[in-house]
C-alpha positions as CSV (number, residue, x, y, z in Angstrom):
1,X,14.7,-13.5,17.1
2,X,16.4,-10.4,18.5
3,X,13.4,-8.2,17.7
4,X,11.1,-10.7,19.5
5,X,13.3,-10.8,22.6
6,X,13.5,-7.0,22.7
7,X,9.8,-6.7,22.4
8,X,9.2,-9.2,25.2
9,X,11.9,-7.7,27.5
10,X,10.9,-4.1,26.7
11,X,14.3,-3.2,25.3
12,X,14.0,0.0,23.3
13,X,16.5,1.0,20.6
14,X,17.4,4.6,20.0
15,X,15.8,5.9,16.9
16,X,17.8,8.1,14.5
17,X,17.0,11.8,14.5
18,X,14.2,12.7,12.1
19,X,15.3,14.9,9.2
20,X,12.9,17.4,7.6
21,X,12.8,15.3,4.4
22,X,11.5,12.4,6.5
23,X,8.7,14.3,8.3
24,X,5.4,12.8,7.1
25,X,3.5,16.0,6.5
26,X,6.4,18.0,5.1
27,X,7.5,15.5,2.4
28,X,4.5,15.9,0.0
29,X,4.7,19.7,0.4
30,X,8.4,19.7,-0.5
31,X,7.9,17.4,-3.4
32,X,5.1,19.5,-4.9
33,X,7.2,22.7,-4.4
34,X,10.1,21.2,-6.2
35,X,8.2,20.7,-9.5
36,X,9.5,23.5,-11.7
37,X,7.1,22.6,-14.5
38,X,4.0,22.4,-12.3
39,X,0.8,22.3,-14.4
40,X,-2.6,22.3,-12.6
41,X,-4.3,20.9,-15.7
42,X,-2.4,17.7,-15.3
43,X,-3.7,17.4,-11.7
44,X,-7.2,17.6,-13.1
45,X,-6.6,15.2,-16.1
46,X,-8.4,12.3,-14.5
47,X,-11.2,14.2,-12.9
48,X,-14.3,12.7,-14.6
49,X,-17.3,14.2,-12.9
50,X,-18.6,17.0,-10.7
51,X,-18.7,14.9,-7.5
52,X,-15.1,13.9,-7.9
53,X,-14.2,17.6,-8.7
54,X,-16.0,18.7,-5.5
55,X,-14.0,16.2,-3.4
56,X,-10.7,17.4,-4.9
57,X,-11.6,21.0,-4.5
58,X,-12.5,20.4,-0.8
59,X,-9.2,18.5,-0.3
60,X,-7.2,21.3,-1.9
61,X,-8.8,23.8,0.4
62,X,-8.0,21.7,3.5
63,X,-4.4,21.2,2.3
64,X,-4.0,24.9,1.6
65,X,-5.3,25.8,5.1
66,X,-3.0,23.3,6.7
67,X,0.0,24.5,4.7
68,X,-0.7,28.0,5.9
69,X,-0.8,26.8,9.5
70,X,2.5,25.0,9.0
71,X,4.0,28.1,7.4
72,X,2.8,30.3,10.3
73,X,4.3,27.9,12.9
74,X,7.6,27.6,11.1
75,X,7.8,31.4,10.7
76,X,7.0,32.0,14.4
77,X,9.6,29.4,15.4
78,X,12.4,30.2,13.0
79,X,11.9,33.6,11.3
C-alpha cells in the first residue's frame, strides 16, 4: 500500500549508493576476470555450427572493444 501511495503522491525514496560490484556493465567483466582456471574451449563447448560461431565471434569483438573503452575511461579518470 505504501508503494502505491508513494507512486501516486510522487514521493521518492533515496536510493543507496551504487557499488562497483553492482554496476550492470562491470559485473560480468569482474566475474570473468576472477576465473583463475579460465578455459576458452569451455566457452566454445556448445557451439554447434558456423553461424553460431560467427555470432559469438562478433559478440566477443564487440565486448572486447567496449571493455577497452571502459578501461580507457577508468584510466583517464583514476590513473
